[in-house]
N, C-alpha and C positions, 0 to 999 in steps of 0.2 A: 436645221437650216433650210429655208425655202429654196426651191429650185430656181435657177435662172430661166425665165420664160422662153428665152431664145433657144435654149437647148431642145425645146419641143420640135424644132425644125428637123431634128434627127429622126423624128417619126415620119414614116413614108407618107401618111395621109396629110401631114402638115408641111411637107417640103415646099409647097408653093404659097404658104401663108405669109401674110404681112406681119411685121413686128407687133403691130397693134392687136391683130387677131391672136397671136401667140400669148400676148399678155392677158387677153380676155379668157382664153382657155385656162391659163394658169390661175387666174383670179377666181375662176369658178370651180377649181378642182380642190379636192381634199386629199392630203397625203395619208396613205395607209401603209403601215409597216407590220408585217407578220413574220412569225418564226417558221423555220423549216417544218414542213408537214401540215401546216395550217392552210386554210382556204380563203381566197378572195371572194369566191361565190360558189354555190352548189348547182349542179344540174337541176333544172326545173324551177329555179328561183326567178322571179320577175327581173327582166333585164333593165333595171332602173339606171344603172351606171355603166359606162364603159371605162376601161383602164388603160393607162400607159405605164409600162414597167420602167421604173427609174433606176433601180439597182436590184441585183440578184437574178434568179432564174425561177421560172414557173413552168408548169405543164398543164395542158388542157386534156382532160381525160373524160371518157364517156363510159357509163355502165349500162349493161343490158339488164332485162328483168331478173336474170338469175344472179346478178351481182358481178359478173365478169367485167373487168375494166380494160379499155383500150386507150393507149396514149395517142391522142390525135396530133398534138403539136407541142413543141417545146418553145417557150417564150423567152426571148433574150431582152437585154436592156434596150429601151427606147422603141419597143414594139407595142402596138395597140392590140387589145383583145377585149372581147365581150361587147362589141358595138352593135349587136342586132337590135337593141332597143331604139336606135336612131332610125331604123327602117320601118319597124312596126311597134306601135304603142303597146300591143298585147304580147310582145315577144317574151319568151323565157330563155334562159341560158341553156343551150343544147348540151353543154358539158360543164364539168367542174374545173376550177382553176386552183391548183395546189402549188404552194411554194416548194421549190426543191432545195432552197437554202433561205437564210434570212433575206427578205425581199421587201422593197418599198415600191408602191405604185401610186400614181395620181388617179383618183377616181373622180370622174366628171359625169354629170347627169346626161343620159342619152337625149333627153328632151332639149337640152341646151345645144348639143351637136346638131340635132334635127333643125332647130331654129336657125342656127348659123348656116346650115346647108341651103336654106331658102334664099339667101342673099350672097352666098359664096360658091359659085359653080365649081371652083377647084376642089372643094371638099367632096362634092358628089362624085366627081370624076376619079379622084384619088382613092376614095373609099370603095368605089366600084372596082378599080384596078386591084386593090388589096384583096377584096372578096373573090375576084376572078383568079388571082394567084392561089388562094386557099383552095378553091374548087379544083383547080388543075392539079394541085398537090394531092388532094384526096382521091382524085380519079387515078392518078399514077399509083398511089398506094393500094387502091382497090385492085387495080390490074396486077400488081405484084402479088397480092394475097391470093388472087384467083389463078395465076398462071406460073408463078416462079417457085423454084426450090427454096427451102427454108434457109440454107446457107447464104444464098444470094440475097434474100430479103434482109437477113441480119446485116450483111455487108453494106447494103444500101442504107439501112437505118443508121449504122455507125458513120457512114460518109455524110449523111444529111446532118447528123449531130456535129460532126467535125466542122462542117461549113458554118454552122450556126454558132458554135461556142467552143471550138477547139482552141487550145492554147499551145503555141509553139514553145518548146523547151530550149534551153541553152545548147543542148547537144543535137538539135535538129529534129527531135521526135515531136509528136503532137499528143498532148494530154487532154483527156476527155473525162470530166467528172460526171459519172452517170452510173446508176445501179443496173445490175443484170435484169432485175425485174422490170425496170423501165424499158430496157431494150426488148424484152419479151413482149411487153404491151405494144411497143411500136411496130414490131415485126410480125405480130399475130401468131406467136408460138408460146412455148412454155419456158419457165425458168431453167428446167433441166436441159432443154435443147440448147438454149443460149450458153449455158455453162459448158456443155459438151463441145459446141462449135468454138468457143473462145479457147478452150484447152487445146483443141486441134490447131488453132491459129498460133498459139504460143509455141507449140512444138515446131511449127514452120517458120518461126521468127517474125511473124507479122505483127503481133501485139504482145503486150505484157499486161495482164489483167489483175485487178485487185477487187476488193469488196465493193467499192463505190467509185472506181476509176478504171480507165483503160488507157494505156500508153501505146500509141500507134507508132510502130517502128518502121513499117513498110506500107505507106499509103498506096503506092502503086500496086502492091500485091492485093490489097482490098478492092481496088478498082478493077483488077483483072477478074476477081470473083464476082463482083457486082455486075460486070458487063459480059461475063463468060468469055473472056479473052484467053488465048493460049499464052 
């Protein structure tokens, strides 16, 4: 079933768009549905399209020459990703976009976004704001990797994910569907270290962890670790 074009206003870059502009973007988009573990695009591919995630979850991950992967960002519904092609015609994707579950995204040619930006100043401003937010987030994560203890980095990663996609349960806890490997990639550590830290947190009653989920029982306790509070 085609999406309602007006739902695109939920995307931060389109929040100031007119109804007619939203219909234009929807008309020029192609819906792509992929299964868990598959990719919308790979690192190094030409950035011909940008994407808006309509349903599901995805992650942006970057690999170094030795093959080690780092989870740069988790993408939730109605977030835009892969828009570098609108800035530079020769741009390639700096990271791969992998579905964390069955996901659907609207793929729109970057050239069309660039064309629209020429006559819609709001698009340039809101896209610049989005990229600035990403840069600030990357700077903060780099500072964490360079200066902070691993337990604090893991706590910050869990809290970031909680804000992005945490689901409050009937008993007041917060459920987070994520693997330990993904947490290791986000916090710049190993799977073994993440497992060790989560086990310690379970003993302290902060979380309950499973293979692909974490139930947060004491968010304030994680904030205390993330901020090194007494």
